[in-house]
C-alpha positions as CSV (number, residue, x, y, z in Angstrom):
1,X,-49.1,-190.6,-181.0
2,X,-46.5,-190.8,-178.7
3,X,-43.6,-193.6,-179.7
4,X,-44.8,-196.4,-178.2
5,X,-48.0,-195.6,-177.6
6,X,-50.4,-198.9,-179.3
7,X,-53.9,-197.9,-180.0
8,X,-56.1,-201.2,-179.8
9,X,-59.7,-201.5,-179.9
10,X,-60.1,-202.6,-176.1
11,X,-57.9,-199.3,-175.4
12,X,-54.1,-198.4,-175.3
13,X,-51.4,-200.7,-174.6
14,X,-49.6,-198.0,-172.2
15,X,-51.0,-194.9,-170.9
16,X,-48.8,-191.8,-170.5
17,X,-48.2,-190.0,-167.5
18,X,-49.1,-186.1,-168.5
19,X,-46.5,-183.6,-170.1
20,X,-45.8,-181.3,-167.8
21,X,-45.7,-184.3,-164.6
22,X,-43.1,-186.0,-167.1
23,X,-41.2,-183.3,-166.9
24,X,-41.3,-182.4,-163.4
25,X,-39.9,-186.8,-163.0
26,X,-37.2,-186.3,-165.7
27,X,-35.7,-182.7,-163.6
28,X,-35.9,-184.4,-160.4
29,X,-33.9,-187.5,-161.3
30,X,-36.4,-190.2,-161.3
31,X,-36.9,-190.3,-164.6
32,X,-33.2,-191.2,-166.1
33,X,-33.5,-192.2,-170.5
34,X,-31.9,-195.8,-168.9
35,X,-33.0,-199.4,-170.2
36,X,-33.2,-202.6,-168.6
37,X,-30.3,-203.8,-171.0
38,X,-28.6,-201.2,-170.8
39,X,-28.2,-201.2,-167.1
40,X,-26.7,-204.6,-167.4
41,X,-24.2,-204.0,-169.5
42,X,-22.7,-201.2,-167.2
43,X,-23.0,-203.6,-164.4
44,X,-21.0,-206.1,-166.1
45,X,-18.5,-203.2,-166.7
46,X,-18.3,-202.3,-163.0
47,X,-19.0,-205.6,-161.6
48,X,-17.5,-207.8,-164.6
49,X,-16.2,-210.7,-161.5
50,X,-18.6,-210.5,-158.7
51,X,-20.8,-213.2,-159.2
52,X,-24.3,-212.1,-159.9
53,X,-26.6,-215.5,-159.3
54,X,-27.0,-218.5,-157.7
55,X,-29.4,-221.1,-158.2
56,X,-30.0,-224.7,-159.6
57,X,-26.5,-225.6,-159.3
58,X,-25.4,-222.4,-161.7
59,X,-23.5,-219.5,-159.9
60,X,-22.5,-216.3,-162.7
61,X,-21.3,-213.8,-162.9
62,X,-21.6,-210.3,-163.7
63,X,-20.7,-210.1,-167.2
64,X,-21.4,-214.4,-167.6
65,X,-25.0,-212.6,-167.4
66,X,-24.8,-210.0,-169.8
67,X,-23.1,-212.2,-172.3
68,X,-25.8,-215.0,-171.5
69,X,-28.5,-212.0,-172.9
70,X,-26.5,-210.8,-175.3
71,X,-26.4,-214.2,-177.0
72,X,-30.2,-214.5,-176.2
73,X,-31.6,-212.4,-177.3
74,X,-29.0,-212.4,-181.0
75,X,-31.5,-216.0,-180.5
76,X,-35.0,-214.5,-180.4
77,X,-34.0,-212.2,-183.0
78,X,-33.2,-215.3,-185.4
79,X,-35.9,-216.9,-184.4
80,X,-39.0,-213.9,-185.2
81,X,-39.1,-212.7,-182.5
82,X,-39.2,-208.2,-182.5
83,X,-39.8,-205.3,-180.6
84,X,-42.5,-205.0,-179.3
85,X,-44.5,-208.4,-179.1
86,X,-45.0,-209.8,-176.0
87,X,-43.4,-213.2,-174.5
88,X,-45.6,-214.8,-172.5
89,X,-42.7,-215.7,-169.1
90,X,-43.2,-218.7,-166.9
91,X,-39.9,-219.6,-165.1
92,X,-38.8,-220.6,-161.3
93,X,-37.0,-219.7,-159.7
94,X,-33.8,-220.1,-161.7
95,X,-30.9,-217.9,-163.1
96,X,-32.1,-218.5,-167.1
97,X,-35.0,-216.2,-165.6
98,X,-32.8,-213.4,-165.5
99,X,-30.8,-214.4,-168.4
100,X,-34.7,-214.5,-170.8
101,X,-35.4,-211.6,-169.1
102,X,-32.7,-208.9,-170.3
103,X,-33.0,-210.5,-173.4
104,X,-36.2,-209.7,-174.3
105,X,-35.6,-206.1,-172.8
106,X,-32.7,-206.1,-175.7
107,X,-34.3,-207.2,-178.2
108,X,-37.5,-204.8,-177.1
109,X,-40.5,-207.3,-176.6
110,X,-42.2,-207.1,-173.5
111,X,-42.0,-210.5,-170.8
112,X,-45.7,-210.9,-169.5
113,X,-44.6,-212.4,-165.7
114,X,-47.0,-215.4,-165.5
115,X,-46.1,-217.4,-162.1
116,X,-45.3,-220.9,-162.0
117,X,-48.3,-221.7,-160.2
118,X,-50.5,-220.4,-162.9
119,X,-52.0,-223.0,-165.1
120,X,-54.2,-223.4,-168.4
121,X,-56.7,-220.2,-167.5
122,X,-54.9,-218.0,-166.6
123,X,-51.8,-219.1,-169.4
124,X,-54.5,-218.7,-172.2
125,X,-56.4,-215.1,-170.3
126,X,-52.7,-213.5,-170.6
127,X,-51.9,-214.8,-174.2
128,X,-55.1,-213.6,-175.2
129,X,-54.5,-210.2,-173.5
130,X,-51.6,-209.7,-174.8
131,X,-51.9,-211.3,-178.1
132,X,-48.9,-212.8,-177.2
133,X,-46.7,-214.1,-179.9
134,X,-44.3,-216.6,-177.3
135,X,-44.9,-218.7,-174.0
136,X,-40.6,-219.2,-172.6
137,X,-41.4,-222.2,-169.6
138,X,-40.0,-225.3,-168.6
139,X,-39.9,-228.9,-169.0
140,X,-41.7,-230.1,-165.1
141,X,-41.6,-227.9,-162.2
142,X,-43.7,-229.0,-159.5
143,X,-45.1,-232.2,-160.3
144,X,-46.5,-230.1,-163.4
145,X,-45.9,-230.7,-167.3
146,X,-45.8,-227.3,-168.0
147,X,-44.3,-227.7,-171.4
148,X,-47.2,-229.5,-172.2
149,X,-49.1,-226.8,-171.0
150,X,-47.4,-224.7,-172.8
151,X,-47.4,-226.5,-176.8
152,X,-51.2,-227.4,-176.4
153,X,-52.0,-224.0,-175.4
154,X,-50.3,-222.9,-179.0
155,X,-52.2,-224.8,-181.4
156,X,-54.9,-222.6,-179.6
157,X,-54.4,-220.0,-180.4
158,X,-53.2,-218.4,-183.8
159,X,-50.9,-215.6,-181.7
160,X,-48.4,-217.9,-180.4
161,X,-45.5,-218.7,-182.8
162,X,-43.2,-220.1,-180.2
163,X,-43.1,-221.8,-177.5
164,X,-40.0,-222.1,-175.5
165,X,-38.7,-224.9,-173.3
166,X,-35.8,-224.9,-170.2
167,X,-35.3,-228.7,-170.0
168,X,-36.3,-230.9,-172.3
169,X,-39.0,-229.6,-174.9
170,X,-41.6,-231.9,-176.7
171,X,-42.3,-232.1,-180.7
172,X,-43.8,-228.3,-181.2
173,X,-41.7,-226.6,-178.9
174,X,-38.3,-226.0,-179.0
175,X,-35.2,-225.6,-176.2
176,X,-34.6,-222.6,-174.2
177,X,-30.6,-223.1,-174.2
178,X,-30.7,-223.8,-178.1
179,X,-31.8,-220.3,-177.8
180,X,-28.5,-219.3,-179.0
181,X,-26.4,-216.7,-181.6
182,X,-23.4,-214.5,-181.7
183,X,-24.2,-211.4,-179.9
184,X,-25.6,-208.9,-183.0
185,X,-26.0,-205.0,-182.1
186,X,-29.5,-203.7,-181.7
187,X,-31.5,-201.1,-181.2
188,X,-31.5,-199.9,-177.7
189,X,-35.8,-199.2,-176.8
190,X,-37.2,-196.0,-175.9
191,X,-36.7,-195.5,-172.4
192,X,-40.1,-194.1,-171.9
193,X,-42.2,-197.1,-173.7
194,X,-43.4,-200.8,-171.9
195,X,-40.7,-202.7,-170.2
196,X,-43.2,-205.3,-169.3
197,X,-46.3,-206.5,-168.3
198,X,-47.1,-207.5,-164.6
199,X,-50.3,-209.1,-162.8
200,X,-52.8,-207.5,-161.3
201,X,-53.7,-209.0,-157.6
202,X,-57.6,-209.1,-159.8
203,X,-60.3,-207.8,-157.7
204,X,-62.8,-209.2,-160.6
205,X,-61.7,-211.7,-162.5
206,X,-58.8,-212.4,-163.8
207,X,-56.1,-210.2,-163.4
208,X,-55.9,-207.1,-165.3
209,X,-52.3,-206.7,-167.6
210,X,-50.1,-203.9,-165.9
211,X,-47.8,-202.3,-168.4
212,X,-44.1,-200.6,-166.2
213,X,-41.9,-198.4,-169.1
214,X,-37.7,-198.9,-167.8
215,X,-37.9,-195.2,-166.7
216,X,-40.2,-196.1,-164.4
217,X,-39.8,-199.0,-163.1
218,X,-35.7,-198.4,-162.1
219,X,-36.7,-195.3,-160.4
220,X,-38.7,-198.0,-158.4
221,X,-35.4,-200.9,-158.6
222,X,-33.1,-197.5,-157.4
223,X,-34.9,-196.1,-154.9
224,X,-35.6,-200.1,-153.6
225,X,-31.9,-200.7,-153.1
226,X,-31.0,-197.3,-151.4
227,X,-33.8,-198.1,-148.5
228,X,-32.5,-201.3,-148.3
229,X,-28.9,-200.5,-148.2
230,X,-27.8,-202.8,-150.5
231,X,-24.5,-202.8,-151.9
232,X,-21.8,-205.0,-153.2
233,X,-21.5,-207.8,-150.6
234,X,-24.6,-207.8,-150.0
235,X,-27.0,-211.0,-150.9
236,X,-30.6,-211.4,-151.6
237,X,-32.6,-214.3,-151.6
238,X,-35.2,-214.6,-153.4
239,X,-37.5,-217.0,-151.5
240,X,-40.7,-215.7,-153.1
241,X,-41.6,-216.4,-157.1
242,X,-39.4,-214.0,-158.5
243,X,-42.4,-213.1,-161.0
244,X,-43.6,-210.5,-157.8
245,X,-42.7,-207.7,-157.7
246,X,-42.2,-207.9,-154.6
247,X,-39.3,-210.1,-154.8
248,X,-38.8,-208.7,-158.0
249,X,-38.2,-205.5,-157.3
250,X,-38.7,-204.4,-153.2
251,X,-35.2,-204.0,-153.2
252,X,-36.3,-208.3,-154.9
253,X,-33.3,-209.9,-157.4
254,X,-33.9,-206.6,-159.9
255,X,-32.7,-204.0,-156.4
256,X,-29.5,-206.7,-156.0
257,X,-28.5,-206.4,-159.0
258,X,-28.5,-202.8,-159.5
259,X,-26.0,-202.9,-156.0
260,X,-23.7,-204.5,-157.9
261,X,-24.6,-207.6,-155.2
262,X,-26.0,-211.2,-155.5
263,X,-29.6,-213.6,-155.3
264,X,-29.2,-216.6,-154.0
265,X,-32.6,-218.1,-156.3
266,X,-34.7,-221.1,-153.6
267,X,-36.0,-223.4,-155.1
268,X,-38.6,-223.8,-152.5
269,X,-39.4,-220.8,-149.7
270,X,-39.6,-224.3,-147.3
271,X,-37.4,-223.2,-143.4
272,X,-34.3,-226.2,-144.4
273,X,-34.0,-225.4,-148.0
274,X,-33.8,-221.1,-146.9
275,X,-31.6,-221.4,-144.0
276,X,-29.4,-224.1,-145.3
277,X,-28.5,-221.2,-148.4
278,X,-28.1,-218.6,-146.0
279,X,-25.7,-220.8,-144.3
280,X,-23.7,-221.8,-147.0
281,X,-24.4,-218.7,-149.3
282,X,-24.1,-216.0,-146.1
283,X,-27.1,-214.0,-147.4
284,X,-28.0,-210.5,-145.5
285,X,-31.8,-210.0,-146.6
286,X,-34.7,-212.0,-147.4
287,X,-38.0,-210.8,-147.9
288,X,-41.5,-213.3,-147.6
289,X,-44.5,-213.2,-146.5
290,X,-46.5,-213.2,-143.6
291,X,-46.9,-216.7,-143.1
292,X,-44.1,-218.0,-144.6
293,X,-41.8,-216.2,-141.9
294,X,-44.2,-217.0,-138.9
295,X,-43.0,-220.9,-139.9
296,X,-39.4,-219.4,-140.2
297,X,-39.3,-218.5,-136.3
298,X,-40.7,-221.6,-135.3
299,X,-38.7,-223.5,-137.0
300,X,-35.9,-221.1,-136.5
301,X,-35.9,-221.8,-132.6
302,X,-34.8,-225.5,-133.9
303,X,-31.9,-226.0,-136.2
304,X,-28.9,-226.1,-136.6
305,X,-28.0,-224.2,-138.8
306,X,-26.1,-220.7,-138.6
307,X,-27.8,-217.9,-139.7
308,X,-25.8,-215.0,-138.4
309,X,-25.4,-213.4,-141.5
310,X,-29.0,-212.5,-141.7
311,X,-29.4,-208.8,-141.5
312,X,-33.2,-208.1,-142.1
313,X,-35.7,-210.0,-142.8
314,X,-38.5,-208.0,-145.0
315,X,-42.2,-209.1,-144.2
316,X,-45.0,-208.1,-147.2
317,X,-47.4,-209.3,-149.7
318,X,-50.4,-209.1,-147.1
319,X,-50.1,-207.2,-143.7
320,X,-47.9,-208.3,-140.6
321,X,-49.6,-207.8,-137.4
322,X,-48.0,-206.1,-134.4
323,X,-47.1,-209.6,-132.7
324,X,-45.7,-211.7,-135.9
325,X,-43.6,-208.8,-136.6
326,X,-42.1,-208.7,-132.6
327,X,-41.7,-212.0,-132.7
328,X,-39.6,-212.7,-135.7
329,X,-37.1,-210.2,-135.1
330,X,-36.5,-211.8,-132.0
331,X,-36.6,-215.1,-133.4
332,X,-34.3,-214.9,-135.9
333,X,-32.7,-212.3,-134.7
334,X,-32.6,-209.5,-136.9
335,X,-34.1,-206.1,-138.3
336,X,-38.0,-206.5,-139.6
337,X,-38.6,-204.6,-142.4
338,X,-42.3,-204.0,-143.3
339,X,-43.6,-203.7,-147.0
340,X,-46.4,-202.4,-148.0
341,X,-47.0,-202.5,-152.3
342,X,-48.2,-203.2,-155.4
343,X,-47.6,-203.9,-159.0
344,X,-49.3,-201.5,-160.3
345,X,-46.2,-199.1,-158.4
346,X,-46.6,-197.5,-155.4
347,X,-43.8,-199.2,-152.6
348,X,-43.5,-198.2,-148.8
349,X,-41.0,-199.3,-146.3
350,X,-40.2,-198.5,-142.9
351,X,-36.8,-197.8,-142.7
352,X,-33.8,-199.0,-141.3
353,X,-33.1,-197.2,-139.0
354,X,-37.1,-196.4,-137.7
355,X,-38.2,-196.7,-134.0
356,X,-39.7,-199.7,-133.0
357,X,-42.9,-198.9,-132.7
358,X,-42.7,-197.9,-136.1
359,X,-41.3,-200.9,-137.5
360,X,-44.1,-203.0,-135.9
361,X,-47.5,-200.9,-135.4
362,X,-47.7,-199.6,-139.9
363,X,-46.2,-201.2,-143.2
364,X,-44.0,-198.2,-143.6
365,X,-43.8,-194.8,-146.2
366,X,-43.5,-193.9,-149.5
367,X,-40.4,-194.5,-151.6
368,X,-41.0,-191.0,-153.2
369,X,-41.4,-187.5,-152.4
370,X,-43.3,-187.8,-155.0
371,X,-46.1,-190.4,-154.2
372,X,-48.5,-188.3,-153.7
373,X,-51.1,-189.7,-152.0
374,X,-55.1,-189.1,-150.6
375,X,-56.9,-191.2,-148.5
376,X,-60.9,-191.3,-148.8
377,X,-64.3,-192.2,-147.5
378,X,-64.5,-195.5,-149.2
379,X,-68.3,-195.2,-148.8
380,X,-69.0,-192.2,-151.3
381,X,-67.2,-193.6,-154.8
382,X,-68.1,-190.2,-155.6
383,X,-66.3,-188.1,-153.4
384,X,-63.4,-190.7,-154.4
385,X,-61.4,-187.4,-156.0
386,X,-61.7,-184.8,-153.5
387,X,-63.0,-185.5,-150.3
388,X,-60.2,-187.1,-147.7
389,X,-61.6,-188.6,-144.5
390,X,-59.8,-186.7,-141.7
391,X,-56.3,-186.7,-140.3
392,X,-55.6,-190.1,-138.6
393,X,-59.1,-191.7,-139.5
394,X,-59.3,-195.0,-141.9
395,X,-60.4,-194.3,-145.9
396,X,-59.5,-195.7,-149.0
397,X,-56.4,-195.3,-150.3
398,X,-55.8,-193.5,-153.8
399,X,-52.2,-193.0,-155.1
400,X,-50.2,-191.6,-157.8
401,X,-46.5,-190.6,-158.8
402,X,-43.3,-191.3,-160.9
403,X,-44.0,-195.0,-161.0
404,X,-47.3,-196.1,-160.7
405,X,-49.7,-196.4,-163.7
406,X,-52.0,-194.1,-165.1
407,X,-54.2,-197.7,-167.1
408,X,-54.4,-201.2,-167.4
409,X,-53.5,-202.3,-170.6
410,X,-55.9,-203.0,-173.4
411,X,-58.6,-201.8,-170.5
412,X,-60.0,-198.7,-170.7
413,X,-63.5,-199.9,-169.4
414,X,-62.1,-201.1,-165.8
415,X,-59.3,-198.1,-166.0
416,X,-62.6,-195.4,-165.9
417,X,-62.6,-196.7,-162.5
418,X,-60.0,-197.5,-161.8
419,X,-58.4,-194.9,-161.7
420,X,-59.7,-191.0,-160.8
421,X,-60.2,-188.8,-163.6
422,X,-57.2,-186.5,-161.9
423,X,-54.6,-189.9,-162.6
424,X,-55.1,-191.1,-159.0
425,X,-55.4,-195.2,-158.7
426,X,-57.9,-196.6,-157.1
427,X,-55.9,-199.2,-154.3
428,X,-58.4,-200.5,-152.8
429,X,-56.6,-201.0,-149.4
430,X,-58.0,-199.3,-146.5
431,X,-55.4,-196.9,-144.5
432,X,-54.8,-195.3,-141.8
433,X,-52.2,-192.6,-141.7
434,X,-49.9,-191.8,-139.5
435,X,-48.7,-188.3,-137.8
436,X,-45.2,-189.2,-139.7
437,X,-46.9,-190.2,-143.2
438,X,-46.0,-193.9,-142.0
439,X,-48.5,-196.1,-143.4
440,X,-50.8,-198.8,-141.7
441,X,-52.9,-200.8,-143.8
442,X,-56.5,-201.7,-142.5
443,X,-58.3,-204.0,-144.3
444,X,-59.5,-204.2,-148.6
445,X,-62.1,-202.3,-149.8
446,X,-62.4,-204.6,-153.4
447,X,-63.7,-208.2,-152.9
448,X,-60.3,-209.9,-152.5
449,X,-59.0,-212.8,-150.5
450,X,-54.9,-212.1,-150.0
451,X,-54.5,-216.2,-149.0
452,X,-50.6,-215.8,-147.3
453,X,-49.8,-213.2,-149.9
454,X,-51.6,-214.6,-153.4
455,X,-54.5,-212.9,-154.1
456,X,-57.7,-214.2,-154.9
457,X,-60.6,-212.6,-156.9
458,X,-63.8,-213.8,-155.1
459,X,-65.6,-213.2,-158.1
460,X,-63.9,-215.5,-160.2
461,X,-63.5,-218.1,-158.2
462,X,-67.9,-218.1,-158.1
463,X,-67.9,-218.5,-161.1
464,X,-66.0,-221.5,-161.6
465,X,-68.9,-223.0,-158.6
466,X,-71.3,-221.4,-160.0
467,X,-70.3,-223.5,-163.7
468,X,-71.2,-227.4,-161.8
469,X,-75.0,-228.0,-162.6
470,X,-75.6,-228.9,-159.2
471,X,-75.0,-225.3,-157.8
472,X,-77.3,-222.6,-158.3
473,X,-75.3,-220.0,-156.7
474,X,-71.7,-218.7,-154.4
475,X,-70.2,-216.8,-152.8
476,X,-66.8,-217.0,-151.6
477,X,-65.4,-215.1,-148.8
478,X,-62.1,-214.9,-145.6
479,X,-61.5,-216.4,-143.1
480,X,-58.9,-215.5,-140.6
481,X,-56.6,-217.7,-140.0
482,X,-53.6,-217.6,-138.2
483,X,-50.9,-218.7,-140.5
484,X,-51.8,-217.3,-144.1
485,X,-53.8,-214.7,-143.0
486,X,-57.2,-215.1,-145.0
487,X,-57.6,-218.7,-146.5
488,X,-61.4,-219.0,-148.6
489,X,-64.5,-220.5,-147.8
490,X,-67.0,-220.7,-150.4
491,X,-71.0,-220.4,-149.5
492,X,-73.6,-222.3,-152.1
493,X,-76.8,-223.2,-152.4
494,X,-78.2,-225.9,-154.9
495,X,-79.8,-226.8,-157.3
496,X,-83.1,-228.0,-156.1
497,X,-84.2,-231.4,-157.8
498,X,-80.4,-232.7,-158.7
499,X,-78.6,-234.8,-156.2
500,X,-76.2,-231.7,-154.0
501,X,-73.0,-231.7,-154.9
502,X,-70.3,-232.6,-151.8
503,X,-67.7,-229.8,-150.7
504,X,-64.6,-232.5,-151.8
505,X,-66.8,-232.5,-155.5
506,X,-66.8,-228.7,-155.9
507,X,-63.0,-228.0,-154.8
508,X,-61.8,-231.3,-157.2
509,X,-64.5,-229.5,-159.6
510,X,-62.9,-225.5,-159.1
511,X,-59.4,-227.5,-159.9
512,X,-60.6,-229.3,-163.1
513,X,-61.1,-225.8,-164.3
514,X,-57.1,-226.0,-165.0
515,X,-56.4,-222.7,-162.1
516,X,-54.0,-222.1,-159.6
517,X,-53.9,-224.0,-156.8
518,X,-54.8,-221.0,-154.6
519,X,-57.2,-220.5,-155.3
520,X,-59.7,-223.4,-154.6
521,X,-61.1,-223.0,-152.0
522,X,-60.1,-223.5,-148.2
523,X,-63.3,-224.6,-146.8
524,X,-66.8,-225.7,-149.1
525,X,-70.0,-224.9,-146.6
526,X,-73.2,-226.2,-148.8
527,X,-76.8,-223.6,-147.3
528,X,-79.9,-223.3,-148.1
529,X,-80.4,-219.6,-148.8
530,X,-77.7,-216.1,-148.1
531,X,-79.0,-213.4,-145.7
532,X,-78.7,-210.3,-148.0
533,X,-78.5,-206.6,-147.3
534,X,-81.0,-203.6,-147.1
535,X,-81.4,-204.0,-150.9
536,X,-81.0,-207.3,-151.4
537,X,-77.8,-208.2,-152.4
538,X,-76.4,-211.2,-150.6
539,X,-74.5,-209.8,-147.0
540,X,-71.0,-211.2,-147.5
541,X,-70.6,-209.4,-144.3
542,X,-72.5,-211.5,-142.7
543,X,-71.2,-214.7,-144.2
544,X,-67.8,-214.0,-142.7
545,X,-69.3,-213.2,-139.7
546,X,-70.6,-216.3,-139.7
547,X,-67.1,-218.5,-140.1
548,X,-65.7,-216.8,-137.1
549,X,-68.5,-217.4,-134.6
550,X,-68.3,-220.5,-135.7
551,X,-64.3,-221.0,-135.4
552,X,-64.7,-218.9,-131.9
553,X,-62.9,-221.0,-128.9
554,X,-65.9,-222.4,-127.0
555,X,-66.4,-220.6,-123.9
C-alpha cells in the first residue's frame, strides 16, 4: 500500500494518480516533492523582512509568520495532535488563519477548511465524515458564538478531543494563543500525501471532502502566481473568506506568499472597507465574485478613495457576463481577469494579455498543458467517458490532470459516478470550447444553485423543508438575479388537513436547522402540485420557467 493511503469502510482517504501519470507529472516538473511547511521556511529565508500578511491590526513579516507557525506546531504536538489527524479550521480573515494552517502542515495533520458561514449542521457533517480530532475556531464572528457551537459539538462527537479558540475560550476549550511552545524539529510529511481537505460545492446534499496533496496543490499555486504576474512588490487583497479555494490559491493568499508578496485580509467585502484597504495598503490585485464586482463598480463612482494602485480585478466563483465584465473594468480602471475553477482541481484564467473579446466572452483557459478536457453529450451518461460533442458545441465538462483529484475522501459510492473509469472528473459544468482553447461557461448540468459564488445543493434544502410537518413535498430552483447571479426559490406542497405554513415560517424553520444563512430560500411559494415530466418526475425546468415569466416586466 502506498505510504499515506488509508483504507476506510467508505473508501480510501486519497485516490492516488496512476503510476505512469505521476511519473509524467514529476518529470515535467509539476510535482517537485515540496511541502507547504518547507516552502514557508524557504520564503522566510528569501524574504525575511517582507510583509507577509496584514489584518486585524497586525503586520507580520515572512520571518514572523514562519516563527509563529513553528511555535504553534510545537504547541499542537504537545497538545497531542498527531500526523494524519484531521482538524476542522473555521476562522475568519485574520492572520492566525495562516499561522494555524502552516502549523498543521508542519505537524502533518490535515486542515479541514470550513467557512465562517457554516453552522452546526455543516460542522457536524465535516467533523463526523473526517473523524476530526480538533476544531480551531474564533470566539465570536458576525454576531455568532462559534466557540459555544464548537464546544457543544465536541461534547456530542467522541473523536473531537480538542477545541481551540481564537479569543475568549469558554470552559472545555483552549485559547489558541496558549498553543505555543519552543520550536522542535518535525519530520516533513510525504509531499505526495494529503495536505488538507477542502469542501465540494455539493450538488447532492452536504459537501464532499476533497483531499489535496502538497505536490498537486503547490503546482496549482505556483502556476497561478506566474499567470497572474505576482512579484514581491505585489499586494493581494483577500476580500472573500480565505478558506474558499478561489481566494486561497487562485492565486489567492498562497500564491501571494509563493511570490514573496503581501496579503491584506479584509474583514468584510463591502466597498467602504475594501476601498479604504486598497488606498492604505496600495493593493495591486484582488479577486471577487460577480455580484461583488458589480457593487464595487457602482461604489467606485461615489468614492473619494485613491484606487489607482489596483491593477487587476479577478472575477470568478460564478460566470461573469460580457456586459458586467466590461462595466467593472471601465468603472475601476483595471485589467479584468476571468477565473473559472473548482476545489476539485481544474482552474482556468483569461491571461493578462488576452484580447478584450476573449476577456469579455470567456472564462479562461486551463493552467496546464497537462490539463486534459473532454466536452461530452450531457444527455447521454453512457457516453460520458468517450463521446465528445462537435467542436464549438455545448457539452458537459470532464477533466483530469496534475492537480485534479481522482476521488473524494471516503466516498467510494459517489466516486463511482463522479469520475469516469479512466479518471476524468465529471465537473457538472456545461461549457463551450472556443477555437483558442478558452472555455465559455454556459450553465450547470447538476442540480445546484450558484448564489453569488456560494453553491447550494437543492436536495439538501429540500430535505430540510420536508422535515416540516406541514410540508408534503418541496422543490428548490434557481431564480436569475442581476446582483447575485442566482437566488433560490422553494416551491412547496402543503400537507392536507393541517394548517398551511407561511413562507416566512418555512424560511425560519430552515434557518433553525443550523445551516449557513445563504442556504435559506430567498423565496418560498406554496402550490397545490408540481408540473411533471413525461416520466412523472417533477419538472424543475417548468418551475424555473414560471419564475422567470413571473419576474418579466409588464409588456
